[in-house]
Every structure is written in C-alpha cells, then in structure tokens.
OpenMM code with the backbone's topology and positions (N, CA, C; nanometers):
from openmm import Vec3, app, unit

residues = "MET THR ALA ARG ARG GLU ASP CYS LEU GLY TRP ASP ASP TYR PHE MET GLY THR ALA PHE LEU ALA ALA GLN ARG SER LYS ASP PRO SER THR GLN VAL GLY ALA CYS ILE VAL ASN GLU ASP LYS ARG ILE VAL GLY VAL GLY TYR ASN GLY MET PRO ASN GLY CYS SER ASP ASP LYS MET PRO TRP ALA GLY GLU GLU GLU ALA VAL ASN ILE LEU ASP LYS LYS LYS PHE TYR VAL CYS HIS ALA GLU LEU ASN ALA VAL LEU ASN LYS ASN SER ALA ASP LEU LYS GLY CYS THR ILE TYR VAL GLY LEU PHE PRO CYS ASN GLU CYS ALA LYS VAL ILE ILE GLN SER GLY ILE THR GLU VAL VAL PHE TYR SER ASP LYS TYR HIS GLY GLU GLU GLU PHE GLN ALA SER ARG LYS MET LEU LYS MET ALA GLY VAL ASN VAL ARG GLN HIS ARG PRO VAL ASN SER THR MET VAL ILE ASP PHE SER ALA VAL ASP ARG ASN VAL".split()
positions = [
    Vec3(0.0849, -0.1190, 0.0000),
    Vec3(0.0000, 0.0000, 0.0000),
    Vec3(0.0890, 0.1246, 0.0000),
    Vec3(0.0578, 0.2194, -0.0870),
    Vec3(0.1347, 0.3430, -0.0963),
    Vec3(0.0843, 0.4420, 0.0082),
    Vec3(0.1787, 0.5056, 0.0761),
    Vec3(0.1426, 0.6050, 0.1780),
    Vec3(0.1027, 0.7358, 0.1106),
    Vec3(0.0171, 0.8090, 0.1751),
    Vec3(-0.0256, 0.9384, 0.1209),
    Vec3(0.0870, 1.0411, 0.1312),
    Vec3(0.0789, 1.1405, 0.0494),
    Vec3(0.1759, 1.2495, 0.0490),
    Vec3(0.1664, 1.3277, 0.1789),
    Vec3(0.2777, 1.3617, 0.2393),
    Vec3(0.2789, 1.4326, 0.3675),
    Vec3(0.3052, 1.5827, 0.3543),
    Vec3(0.3516, 1.6276, 0.2369),
    Vec3(0.3918, 1.7678, 0.2228),
    Vec3(0.2867, 1.8547, 0.1535),
    Vec3(0.1610, 1.8144, 0.1605),
    Vec3(0.0563, 1.8952, 0.0968),
    Vec3(0.0298, 2.0212, 0.1805),
    Vec3(-0.0322, 2.1181, 0.1166),
    Vec3(-0.0655, 2.2431, 0.1846),
    Vec3(-0.1670, 2.2200, 0.2956),
    Vec3(-0.1497, 2.2922, 0.4063),
    Vec3(-0.2512, 2.2941, 0.5106),
    Vec3(-0.3659, 2.3837, 0.4659),
    Vec3(-0.4795, 2.3729, 0.5332),
    Vec3(-0.5979, 2.4508, 0.4929),
    Vec3(-0.5702, 2.6014, 0.4946),
    Vec3(-0.5110, 2.6525, 0.6022),
    Vec3(-0.4877, 2.7974, 0.6103),
    Vec3(-0.3950, 2.8457, 0.4997),
    Vec3(-0.2881, 2.7708, 0.4716),
    Vec3(-0.1976, 2.8099, 0.3632),
    Vec3(-0.2687, 2.8035, 0.2282),
    Vec3(-0.3521, 2.7028, 0.2097),
    Vec3(-0.4273, 2.6876, 0.0839),
    Vec3(-0.5196, 2.8071, 0.0603),
    Vec3(-0.5972, 2.8438, 0.1618),
    Vec3(-0.6924, 2.9528, 0.1444),
    Vec3(-0.6235, 3.0889, 0.1369),
    Vec3(-0.5175, 3.1090, 0.2154),
    Vec3(-0.4432, 3.2344, 0.2048),
    Vec3(-0.3719, 3.2400, 0.0700),
    Vec3(-0.3219, 3.1272, 0.0234),
    Vec3(-0.2599, 3.1217, -0.1093),
    Vec3(-0.3589, 3.1572, -0.2188),
    Vec3(-0.4829, 3.1133, -0.2026),
    Vec3(-0.5883, 3.1479, -0.2987),
    Vec3(-0.6125, 3.2986, -0.2984),
    Vec3(-0.6124, 3.3592, -0.1799),
    Vec3(-0.6281, 3.5046, -0.1702),
    Vec3(-0.5109, 3.5752, -0.2382),
    Vec3(-0.3899, 3.5266, -0.2167),
    Vec3(-0.2724, 3.5874, -0.2793),
    Vec3(-0.2743, 3.5686, -0.4304),
    Vec3(-0.3217, 3.4549, -0.4775),
    Vec3(-0.3331, 3.4321, -0.6213),
    Vec3(-0.4365, 3.5272, -0.6821),
    Vec3(-0.5494, 3.5447, -0.6154),
    Vec3(-0.6518, 3.6381, -0.6632),
    Vec3(-0.5948, 3.7799, -0.6719),
    Vec3(-0.5098, 3.8166, -0.5774),
    Vec3(-0.4499, 3.9508, -0.5762),
    Vec3(-0.3717, 3.9793, -0.7038),
    Vec3(-0.3229, 3.8755, -0.7686),
    Vec3(-0.2453, 3.8930, -0.8916),
    Vec3(-0.3311, 3.9461, -1.0067),
    Vec3(-0.4634, 3.9456, -0.9914),
    Vec3(-0.5544, 4.0018, -1.0924),
    Vec3(-0.5690, 4.1528, -1.0793),
    Vec3(-0.5270, 4.2096, -0.9659),
    Vec3(-0.5422, 4.3529, -0.9427),
    Vec3(-0.4560, 4.4345, -1.0378),
    Vec3(-0.5118, 4.5448, -1.0890),
    Vec3(-0.4391, 4.6361, -1.1770),
    Vec3(-0.3717, 4.7484, -1.0981),
    Vec3(-0.3945, 4.7531, -0.9674),
    Vec3(-0.3375, 4.8576, -0.8828),
    Vec3(-0.1848, 4.8498, -0.8880),
    Vec3(-0.1184, 4.9597, -0.9254),
    Vec3(0.0274, 4.9545, -0.9385),
    Vec3(0.1026, 4.9454, -0.8060),
    Vec3(0.0385, 4.9790, -0.6940),
    Vec3(0.1111, 4.9796, -0.5666),
    Vec3(0.0639, 4.8765, -0.4651),
    Vec3(-0.0627, 4.8395, -0.4683),
    Vec3(-0.1155, 4.7481, -0.3668),
    Vec3(-0.2083, 4.6467, -0.4307),
    Vec3(-0.1696, 4.5214, -0.4246),
    Vec3(-0.2539, 4.4141, -0.4768),
    Vec3(-0.3016, 4.3306, -0.3566),
    Vec3(-0.4324, 4.3249, -0.3406),
    Vec3(-0.4905, 4.2507, -0.2285),
    Vec3(-0.5946, 4.1542, -0.2819),
    Vec3(-0.5968, 4.0348, -0.2255),
    Vec3(-0.6972, 3.9355, -0.2609),
    Vec3(-0.7676, 3.8870, -0.1358),
    Vec3(-0.8859, 3.8306, -0.1551),
    Vec3(-0.9629, 3.7753, -0.0441),
    Vec3(-1.0289, 3.6460, -0.0882),
    Vec3(-1.0402, 3.5530, 0.0043),
    Vec3(-1.1013, 3.4230, -0.0214),
    Vec3(-1.1945, 3.3914, 0.0946),
    Vec3(-1.3217, 3.3664, 0.0651),
    Vec3(-1.4198, 3.3337, 0.1684),
    Vec3(-1.4455, 3.1838, 0.1648),
    Vec3(-1.4453, 3.1231, 0.2831),
    Vec3(-1.4570, 2.9787, 0.2964),
    Vec3(-1.5689, 2.9466, 0.3943),
    Vec3(-1.6524, 2.8483, 0.3590),
    Vec3(-1.7602, 2.8107, 0.4512),
    Vec3(-1.7111, 2.7091, 0.5549),
    Vec3(-1.8006, 2.6680, 0.6425),
    Vec3(-1.7633, 2.5766, 0.7514),
    Vec3(-1.7214, 2.4386, 0.7009),
    Vec3(-1.7574, 2.4045, 0.5776),
    Vec3(-1.7171, 2.2764, 0.5178),
    Vec3(-1.5851, 2.2878, 0.4417),
    Vec3(-1.5163, 2.3995, 0.4589),
    Vec3(-1.3882, 2.4255, 0.3919),
    Vec3(-1.4014, 2.4298, 0.2404),
    Vec3(-1.5100, 2.4895, 0.1962),
    Vec3(-1.5323, 2.5103, 0.0534),
    Vec3(-1.5269, 2.6597, 0.0239),
    Vec3(-1.4588, 2.6947, -0.0828),
    Vec3(-1.4479, 2.8357, -0.1219),
    Vec3(-1.5824, 2.8819, -0.1777),
    Vec3(-1.6359, 2.9894, -0.1197),
    Vec3(-1.7660, 3.0404, -0.1628),
    Vec3(-1.7588, 3.1831, -0.2171),
    Vec3(-1.6388, 3.2412, -0.2186),
    Vec3(-1.6224, 3.3751, -0.2740),
    Vec3(-1.4761, 3.4123, -0.2839),
    Vec3(-1.4411, 3.4805, -0.3914),
    Vec3(-1.3038, 3.5275, -0.4132),
    Vec3(-1.3120, 3.6674, -0.4728),
    Vec3(-1.2193, 3.7530, -0.4343),
    Vec3(-1.2160, 3.8878, -0.4906),
    Vec3(-1.0780, 3.9495, -0.4793),
    Vec3(-1.0596, 4.0589, -0.5509),
    Vec3(-0.9345, 4.1355, -0.5442),
    Vec3(-0.9700, 4.2821, -0.5591),
    Vec3(-0.8765, 4.3700, -0.5219),
    Vec3(-0.9045, 4.5127, -0.5309),
    Vec3(-0.8982, 4.5604, -0.6756),
    Vec3(-1.0015, 4.6345, -0.7150),
    Vec3(-1.0085, 4.6848, -0.8511),
    Vec3(-1.1222, 4.7826, -0.8681),
    Vec3(-1.1288, 4.8390, -0.9852),
    Vec3(-1.2331, 4.9369, -1.0159),
    Vec3(-1.3692, 4.8675, -1.0327),
    Vec3(-1.4784, 4.9396, -1.0091),
    Vec3(-1.6116, 4.8813, -1.0272),
    Vec3(-1.6357, 4.8376, -1.1715),
    Vec3(-1.7234, 4.7414, -1.1880),
    Vec3(-1.7617, 4.6968, -1.3227),
    Vec3(-1.8063, 4.8166, -1.4053),
    Vec3(-1.7628, 4.8198, -1.5292),
    Vec3(-1.8010, 4.9276, -1.6195),
    Vec3(-1.7125, 5.0507, -1.6113),
    Vec3(-1.6234, 5.0547, -1.5128),
    Vec3(-1.5296, 5.1667, -1.4988),
    Vec3(-1.3930, 5.1181, -1.5459),
    Vec3(-1.3501, 5.1655, -1.6600),
    Vec3(-1.2271, 5.1180, -1.7226),
    Vec3(-1.1048, 5.1387, -1.6340),
    Vec3(-1.0270, 5.0316, -1.6181),
    Vec3(-0.9018, 5.0393, -1.5427),
    Vec3(-0.8060, 5.1404, -1.6050),
    Vec3(-0.8203, 5.1629, -1.7353),
    Vec3(-0.7308, 5.2553, -1.8054),
    Vec3(-0.7741, 5.4009, -1.7932),
    Vec3(-0.8976, 5.4241, -1.7521),
    Vec3(-0.9482, 5.5613, -1.7447),
    Vec3(-0.9671, 5.6108, -1.6013),
    Vec3(-0.9535, 5.5213, -1.5048),
    Vec3(-0.9712, 5.5597, -1.3642),
    Vec3(-0.8356, 5.5907, -1.3027),
    Vec3(-0.8328, 5.6764, -1.2009),
    Vec3(-0.7046, 5.7128, -1.1383),
    Vec3(-0.6532, 5.6035, -1.0449),
    Vec3(-0.5225, 5.5846, -1.0423),
    Vec3(-0.4579, 5.4857, -0.9557),
    Vec3(-0.3631, 5.5514, -0.8567),
    Vec3(-0.3723, 5.6830, -0.8402),
    Vec3(-0.2797, 5.7545, -0.7514),
    Vec3(-0.3119, 5.7289, -0.6050),
    Vec3(-0.2058, 5.7158, -0.5273),
    Vec3(-0.2196, 5.7028, -0.3822),
    Vec3(-0.2342, 5.8398, -0.3182),
    Vec3(-0.2369, 5.8414, -0.1856),
    Vec3(-0.2556, 5.9655, -0.1095),
    Vec3(-0.1516, 6.0718, -0.1445),
    Vec3(-0.0245, 6.0328, -0.1494),
    Vec3(0.0837, 6.1292, -0.1710),
    Vec3(0.0989, 6.1689, -0.3175),
    Vec3(0.0557, 6.0840, -0.4072),
    Vec3(0.0781, 6.1059, -0.5503),
    Vec3(-0.0261, 6.1955, -0.6167),
    Vec3(-0.1447, 6.1995, -0.5626),
    Vec3(-0.2554, 6.2702, -0.6272),
    Vec3(-0.2362, 6.4221, -0.6213),
    Vec3(-0.2508, 6.4856, -0.7359),
    Vec3(-0.2443, 6.6313, -0.7434),
    Vec3(-0.3805, 6.6889, -0.7042),
    Vec3(-0.4862, 6.6321, -0.7588),
    Vec3(-0.6240, 6.6719, -0.7326),
    Vec3(-0.6871, 6.5659, -0.6418),
    Vec3(-0.7685, 6.6073, -0.5486),
    Vec3(-0.8302, 6.5120, -0.4555),
    Vec3(-0.9086, 6.4030, -0.5277),
    Vec3(-0.9713, 6.4365, -0.6410),
    Vec3(-1.0487, 6.3368, -0.7146),
    Vec3(-0.9620, 6.2424, -0.7976),
    Vec3(-0.8308, 6.2601, -0.7915),
    Vec3(-0.7382, 6.1683, -0.8581),
    Vec3(-0.6939, 6.0549, -0.7663),
    Vec3(-0.7443, 6.0518, -0.6445),
    Vec3(-0.7068, 5.9471, -0.5487),
    Vec3(-0.7872, 5.8206, -0.5747),
    Vec3(-0.7185, 5.7102, -0.5845),
    Vec3(-0.7845, 5.5825, -0.6120),
    Vec3(-0.8823, 5.5423, -0.5018),
    Vec3(-0.8598, 5.5885, -0.3794),
    Vec3(-0.9439, 5.5458, -0.2672),
    Vec3(-1.0914, 5.5806, -0.2863),
    Vec3(-1.1199, 5.6790, -0.3704),
    Vec3(-1.2591, 5.7162, -0.3946),
    Vec3(-1.3294, 5.6206, -0.4910),
    Vec3(-1.2530, 5.5364, -0.5572),
    Vec3(-1.3092, 5.4538, -0.6642),
    Vec3(-1.2903, 5.3034, -0.6473),
    Vec3(-1.1795, 5.2613, -0.5939),
    Vec3(-1.1444, 5.1186, -0.5879),
    Vec3(-1.2372, 5.0417, -0.4940),
    Vec3(-1.2812, 4.9265, -0.5407),
    Vec3(-1.3541, 4.8308, -0.4563),
    Vec3(-1.2501, 4.7379, -0.3949),
    Vec3(-1.2517, 4.7265, -0.2639),
    Vec3(-1.1538, 4.6426, -0.1958),
    Vec3(-1.1834, 4.4942, -0.2170),
    Vec3(-1.0812, 4.4137, -0.1966),
    Vec3(-1.0906, 4.2686, -0.2185),
    Vec3(-1.2016, 4.2046, -0.1355),
    Vec3(-1.2164, 4.2477, -0.0111),
    Vec3(-1.3185, 4.1898, 0.0766),
    Vec3(-1.4585, 4.2150, 0.0223),
    Vec3(-1.4839, 4.3384, -0.0213),
    Vec3(-1.6138, 4.3731, -0.0792),
    Vec3(-1.6394, 4.2887, -0.2037),
    Vec3(-1.5405, 4.2803, -0.2916),
    Vec3(-1.5583, 4.2016, -0.4137),
    Vec3(-1.5811, 4.0540, -0.3835),
    Vec3(-1.5126, 3.9997, -0.2849),
    Vec3(-1.5331, 3.8590, -0.2495),
    Vec3(-1.6760, 3.8364, -0.1996),
    Vec3(-1.7272, 3.9292, -0.1191),
    Vec3(-1.8656, 3.9172, -0.0701),
    Vec3(-1.9635, 3.9299, -0.1865),
    Vec3(-1.9414, 4.0267, -0.2745),
    Vec3(-2.0314, 4.0460, -0.3886),
    Vec3(-2.0234, 3.9307, -0.4889),
    Vec3(-1.9084, 3.8633, -0.4954),
    Vec3(-1.8897, 3.7515, -0.5876),
    Vec3(-1.9296, 3.6168, -0.5281),
    Vec3(-1.9915, 3.6176, -0.4144),
    Vec3(-2.0219, 3.4912, -0.3456),
    Vec3(-2.1089, 3.3994, -0.4320),
    Vec3(-2.0855, 3.2702, -0.4178),
    Vec3(-2.1658, 3.1702, -0.4898),
    Vec3(-2.2479, 3.0878, -0.3915),
    Vec3(-2.2842, 3.1510, -0.2816),
    Vec3(-2.3585, 3.0856, -0.1744),
    Vec3(-2.4764, 3.1747, -0.1369),
    Vec3(-2.5804, 3.1144, -0.0828),
    Vec3(-2.6982, 3.1932, -0.0450),
    Vec3(-2.6628, 3.2990, 0.0588),
    Vec3(-2.5818, 3.2623, 0.1560),
    Vec3(-2.5359, 3.3599, 0.2545),
    Vec3(-2.3973, 3.3217, 0.3036),
    Vec3(-2.3393, 3.4091, 0.3830),
    Vec3(-2.2024, 3.3882, 0.4302),
    Vec3(-2.1949, 3.3689, 0.5815),
    Vec3(-2.3081, 3.3428, 0.6430),
    Vec3(-2.3106, 3.3240, 0.7884),
    Vec3(-2.2179, 3.2096, 0.8293),
    Vec3(-2.1312, 3.2381, 0.9245),
    Vec3(-2.0401, 3.1370, 0.9764),
    Vec3(-1.9151, 3.1160, 0.8924),
    Vec3(-1.8983, 3.1940, 0.7871),
    Vec3(-1.7816, 3.1774, 0.6993),
    Vec3(-1.6580, 3.2474, 0.7560),
    Vec3(-1.5444, 3.2122, 0.6984),
    Vec3(-1.4154, 3.2742, 0.7294),
    Vec3(-1.3655, 3.3447, 0.6041),
    Vec3(-1.3098, 3.4640, 0.6214),
    Vec3(-1.2492, 3.5348, 0.5090),
    Vec3(-1.0984, 3.5403, 0.5315),
    Vec3(-1.0247, 3.5006, 0.4294),
    Vec3(-0.8790, 3.5094, 0.4271),
    Vec3(-0.8441, 3.6290, 0.3400),
    Vec3(-0.7585, 3.7168, 0.3911),
    Vec3(-0.7263, 3.8391, 0.3171),
    Vec3(-0.5807, 3.8776, 0.3412),
    Vec3(-0.5168, 3.9309, 0.2364),
    Vec3(-0.3757, 3.9673, 0.2446),
    Vec3(-0.3461, 4.0775, 0.3441),
    Vec3(-0.4310, 4.1793, 0.3504),
    Vec3(-0.4138, 4.2909, 0.4435),
    Vec3(-0.5294, 4.2950, 0.5431),
    Vec3(-0.4999, 4.3374, 0.6655),
    Vec3(-0.6058, 4.3542, 0.7650),
    Vec3(-0.7115, 4.4484, 0.7079),
    Vec3(-0.8388, 4.4161, 0.7221),
    Vec3(-0.9462, 4.4962, 0.6603),
    Vec3(-0.9599, 4.6372, 0.7186),
    Vec3(-0.9916, 4.7316, 0.6313),
    Vec3(-1.0192, 4.8693, 0.6734),
    Vec3(-1.1578, 4.8750, 0.7380),
    Vec3(-1.1946, 4.9922, 0.7871),
    Vec3(-1.3247, 5.0079, 0.8531),
    Vec3(-1.4428, 4.9817, 0.7598),
    Vec3(-1.4325, 5.0241, 0.6335),
    Vec3(-1.5432, 5.0001, 0.5399),
    Vec3(-1.5599, 4.8508, 0.5123),
    Vec3(-1.4510, 4.7813, 0.4965),
    Vec3(-1.4582, 4.6360, 0.4732),
    Vec3(-1.5050, 4.5625, 0.5979),
    Vec3(-1.4665, 4.6121, 0.7151),
    Vec3(-1.5129, 4.5505, 0.8397),
    Vec3(-1.6657, 4.5554, 0.8474),
    Vec3(-1.7245, 4.6670, 0.8047),
    Vec3(-1.8712, 4.6782, 0.8040),
    Vec3(-1.9326, 4.5728, 0.7128),
    Vec3(-1.8753, 4.5546, 0.5949),
    Vec3(-1.9257, 4.4562, 0.4985),
    Vec3(-1.9111, 4.3149, 0.5558),
    Vec3(-1.7977, 4.2872, 0.6169),
    Vec3(-1.7722, 4.1563, 0.6767),
    Vec3(-1.8752, 4.1269, 0.7858),
    Vec3(-1.8957, 4.2218, 0.8735),
    Vec3(-1.9911, 4.2043, 0.9842),
    Vec3(-2.1328, 4.1862, 0.9301),
    Vec3(-2.1740, 4.2737, 0.8389),
    Vec3(-2.3100, 4.2672, 0.7853),
    Vec3(-2.3368, 4.1385, 0.7072),
    Vec3(-2.2338, 4.0801, 0.6480),
    Vec3(-2.2523, 3.9585, 0.5682),
    Vec3(-2.2625, 3.8326, 0.6530),
    Vec3(-2.2276, 3.8418, 0.7802),
    Vec3(-2.2362, 3.7249, 0.8684),
    Vec3(-2.1076, 3.6454, 0.8805),
    Vec3(-2.0005, 3.6926, 0.8201),
    Vec3(-1.8703, 3.6269, 0.8337),
    Vec3(-1.8287, 3.6338, 0.9805),
    Vec3(-1.7801, 3.5221, 1.0340),
    Vec3(-1.7483, 3.5161, 1.1764),
    Vec3(-1.5991, 3.5105, 1.2084),
    Vec3(-1.5149, 3.5000, 1.1046),
    Vec3(-1.3713, 3.4983, 1.1294),
    Vec3(-1.2968, 3.5678, 1.0168),
    Vec3(-1.1962, 3.6473, 1.0540),
    Vec3(-1.1065, 3.7136, 0.9602),
    Vec3(-0.9669, 3.6591, 0.9849),
    Vec3(-0.9066, 3.6044, 0.8792),
    Vec3(-0.7677, 3.5596, 0.8851),
    Vec3(-0.6908, 3.6502, 0.7900),
    Vec3(-0.5965, 3.7262, 0.8428),
    Vec3(-0.5213, 3.8216, 0.7619),
    Vec3(-0.3737, 3.7860, 0.7655),
    Vec3(-0.3016, 3.8347, 0.6644),
    Vec3(-0.1578, 3.8105, 0.6598),
    Vec3(-0.0795, 3.9298, 0.7139),
    Vec3(-0.0997, 4.0476, 0.6551),
    Vec3(-0.0237, 4.1668, 0.6935),
    Vec3(-0.1107, 4.2649, 0.7707),
    Vec3(-0.0473, 4.3315, 0.8661),
    Vec3(-0.1143, 4.4328, 0.9466),
    Vec3(-0.0353, 4.5636, 0.9396),
    Vec3(0.0132, 4.5961, 0.8195),
    Vec3(0.1054, 4.7091, 0.8066),
    Vec3(0.0432, 4.8452, 0.8352),
    Vec3(-0.0893, 4.8554, 0.8372),
    Vec3(-0.1542, 4.9833, 0.8670),
    Vec3(-0.2154, 4.9851, 1.0071),
    Vec3(-0.1650, 4.9023, 1.0944),
    Vec3(-0.2208, 4.8815, 1.2285),
    Vec3(-0.2548, 5.0111, 1.3026),
    Vec3(-0.1672, 5.1104, 1.2973),
    Vec3(-0.1861, 5.2318, 1.3751),
    Vec3(-0.2811, 5.3350, 1.3161),
    Vec3(-0.3198, 5.3187, 1.1915),
    Vec3(-0.4069, 5.4181, 1.1288),
    Vec3(-0.5502, 5.4084, 1.1802),
    Vec3(-0.6167, 5.5233, 1.1866),
    Vec3(-0.7493, 5.5329, 1.2485),
    Vec3(-0.8521, 5.4377, 1.1885),
    Vec3(-0.8557, 5.4240, 1.0546),
    Vec3(-0.9576, 5.3392, 0.9936),
    Vec3(-0.9396, 5.1919, 1.0317),
    Vec3(-0.8165, 5.1530, 1.0628),
    Vec3(-0.7915, 5.0152, 1.1027),
    Vec3(-0.8170, 4.9960, 1.2520),
    Vec3(-0.7980, 5.1008, 1.3289),
    Vec3(-0.8361, 5.0974, 1.4700),
    Vec3(-0.9881, 5.0857, 1.4819),
    Vec3(-1.0591, 5.1618, 1.3998),
    Vec3(-1.2058, 5.1541, 1.3992),
    Vec3(-1.2508, 5.0146, 1.3562),
    Vec3(-1.1822, 4.9587, 1.2581),
    Vec3(-1.2137, 4.8237, 1.2115),
    Vec3(-1.2016, 4.7232, 1.3258),
    Vec3(-1.0907, 4.7301, 1.3981),
    Vec3(-1.0695, 4.6384, 1.5112),
    Vec3(-1.1808, 4.6520, 1.6152),
    Vec3(-1.2165, 4.7757, 1.6422),
    Vec3(-1.3210, 4.8027, 1.7415),
    Vec3(-1.4537, 4.7386, 1.6994),
    Vec3(-1.4929, 4.7591, 1.5726),
    Vec3(-1.6192, 4.7025, 1.5237),
    Vec3(-1.6155, 4.5499, 1.5197),
    Vec3(-1.5063, 4.4934, 1.4687),
    Vec3(-1.4969, 4.3467, 1.4595),
    Vec3(-1.5045, 4.2831, 1.5985),
    Vec3(-1.4355, 4.3431, 1.6947),
    Vec3(-1.4391, 4.2912, 1.8325),
    Vec3(-1.5801, 4.3016, 1.8905),
    Vec3(-1.6420, 4.4177, 1.8740),
    Vec3(-1.7761, 4.4396, 1.9271),
    Vec3(-1.8776, 4.3429, 1.8661),
    Vec3(-1.8608, 4.3108, 1.7385),
    Vec3(-1.9526, 4.2210, 1.6683),
    Vec3(-1.9209, 4.0735, 1.6942),
    Vec3(-1.8139, 4.0458, 1.7670),
    Vec3(-1.7794, 3.9072, 1.7990),
    Vec3(-1.7136, 3.8315, 1.6849),
    Vec3(-1.6536, 3.9040, 1.5908),
    Vec3(-1.5836, 3.8397, 1.4793),
    Vec3(-1.4430, 3.8033, 1.5274),
    Vec3(-1.4080, 3.6765, 1.5156),
    Vec3(-1.2746, 3.6308, 1.5521),
    Vec3(-1.1744, 3.6818, 1.4491),
    Vec3(-1.0612, 3.7323, 1.4965),
    Vec3(-0.9575, 3.7851, 1.4090),
    Vec3(-0.8251, 3.7194, 1.4457),
    Vec3(-0.7542, 3.6692, 1.3445),
    Vec3(-0.6220, 3.6121, 1.3717),
    Vec3(-0.5296, 3.6345, 1.2532),
    Vec3(-0.4013, 3.6447, 1.2850),
    Vec3(-0.3003, 3.6639, 1.1816),
    Vec3(-0.2466, 3.5283, 1.1380),
    Vec3(-0.2353, 3.5113, 1.0072),
    Vec3(-0.1845, 3.3864, 0.9513),
    Vec3(-0.0335, 3.3933, 0.9345),
    Vec3(0.0329, 3.2896, 0.9784),
    Vec3(0.1761, 3.2728, 0.9562),
    Vec3(0.1928, 3.1460, 0.8744),
    Vec3(0.2313, 3.1585, 0.7476),
    Vec3(0.2400, 3.0406, 0.6613),
    Vec3(0.3492, 2.9435, 0.7058),
    Vec3(0.3312, 2.8170, 0.6716),
    Vec3(0.4308, 2.7146, 0.7008),
    Vec3(0.5572, 2.7441, 0.6202),
    Vec3(0.5406, 2.7813, 0.4937),
    Vec3(0.6528, 2.8182, 0.4073),
    Vec3(0.6344, 2.9613, 0.3605),
    Vec3(0.7443, 3.0323, 0.3383),
    Vec3(0.7337, 3.1730, 0.2977),
    Vec3(0.7010, 3.1899, 0.1497),
    Vec3(0.7156, 3.0843, 0.0713),
    Vec3(0.6813, 3.0921, -0.0704),
    Vec3(0.5954, 2.9735, -0.1106),
    Vec3(0.5204, 2.9950, -0.2166),
    Vec3(0.4360, 2.8915, -0.2745),
    Vec3(0.4548, 2.9032, -0.4257),
    Vec3(0.4871, 2.7928, -0.4911),
    Vec3(0.5134, 2.7953, -0.6345),
    Vec3(0.4038, 2.7195, -0.7068),
    Vec3(0.3521, 2.7799, -0.8108),
    Vec3(0.2554, 2.7109, -0.8951),
    Vec3(0.3292, 2.6698, -1.0215),
    Vec3(0.3445, 2.5410, -1.0397),
    Vec3(0.4181, 2.4857, -1.1527),
    Vec3(0.3187, 2.4189, -1.2471),
    Vec3(0.2828, 2.4886, -1.3541),
    Vec3(0.1842, 2.4356, -1.4480),
    Vec3(0.2306, 2.3068, -1.5147),
    Vec3(0.3598, 2.2890, -1.5279),
    Vec3(0.4102, 2.1696, -1.5958),
    Vec3(0.4080, 2.0455, -1.5073),
    Vec3(0.3848, 2.0606, -1.3780),
    Vec3(0.3863, 1.9460, -1.2866),
    Vec3(0.2819, 1.8411, -1.3223),
    Vec3(0.1703, 1.8823, -1.3774),
    Vec3(0.0623, 1.7895, -1.4100),
    Vec3(0.1039, 1.6919, -1.5204),
    Vec3(0.1998, 1.7302, -1.6034),
    Vec3(0.2437, 1.6450, -1.7142),
    Vec3(0.3562, 1.5487, -1.6765),
    Vec3(0.4121, 1.5654, -1.5578),
    Vec3(0.5235, 1.4786, -1.5170),
    Vec3(0.4710, 1.3483, -1.4596),
    Vec3(0.5425, 1.2419, -1.4834),
    Vec3(0.5122, 1.1129, -1.4195),
    Vec3(0.5787, 1.1119, -1.2833),
    Vec3(0.5006, 1.0826, -1.1851),
    Vec3(0.5543, 1.0827, -1.0488),
    Vec3(0.5726, 0.9407, -1.0001),
] * unit.nanometer
topology = app.Topology()
chain = topology.addChain("A")
for resn in residues:
    res = topology.addResidue(resn, chain)
    for name in ("N", "CA", "C"):
        topology.addAtom(name, app.Element.getBySymbol(name[0]), res)
C-alpha cells in the first residue's frame, strides 16, 4: 500500500494562497490585495481582489495614492472596490453566515462593516502594516464588538510555487 503524500498544503496556507493568487488580478500599481471566503465545510464560496467597479475602465480611472494625487479626485481610494467587498459580492452561496475570510491585508473600517453585515465570523489576515491608522483601529473596534474572531496567519513556508508543468510529469 502506498502512503499518502505528507507535504501537501494545510488549509490555512491553501486559502491564504488562494487570496494571494486572486491579488495577482489587481491592476493597482502599488497594492494588490486578494480575499477568499470559505464556509464551515472548507469550501471556497467567494473570491475577490481590489479593482475598479464593473463598467469603470481600469485605463481611465485614477490609480494615484494619497501622496501622488495632485487633485483630490485623482485618489484611487474614492473609486477602488476592496478585495473583501468584491469577495462578498462575488459569493456563490446563499449567505455567508459562519464563513471565514482570508485576506492579504487587515481589513479597513469600510470592509469591516461589509464583513460584519454579511455574517462572516472569522477574519484571517496576513499583513497588518496599517495597524496604527485610524480606519484600522475603527475596524478592530467594530470586529471585536460584533464578535468576529480575528487572527493573523503565519504560513508554514514563505513561498508557494505554482508549476503548471507538474501535471504532465510522471511521479
């Protein structure tokens, strides 16, 4: 009898990896974020990444950050839909009650509202680089008050490689 493979991805690495893969679809030149929503049966029920709303051309909308924008209306923050919002809107499930969302960056206050309202009960994030900013402090306050579990993911390995040619090799 052949033994099963022991080096497969764990669930948290798999779902966070899916969020990171989704982030690769983002056209944002400075920040690419992805999100993956998983139900209690460990099935993916929603995926999203940060980008412009449907019908708003990525080539015609502004991508400037806070420091780069000359005019206030040139700031991307007024237009971009965050990964968490897109994952909730892209859901393939009747509802998201009891689900977990995996996301590359800790959610902002606007995304925290969407997470809470959708019924998601756990947030697993990778980076907390904006921890001290007010919108993220507000996010923490709301998530805690709503009873949403929050935890930081530390991957087993620091890199994950997708090798398309692996499927053609004889093992």
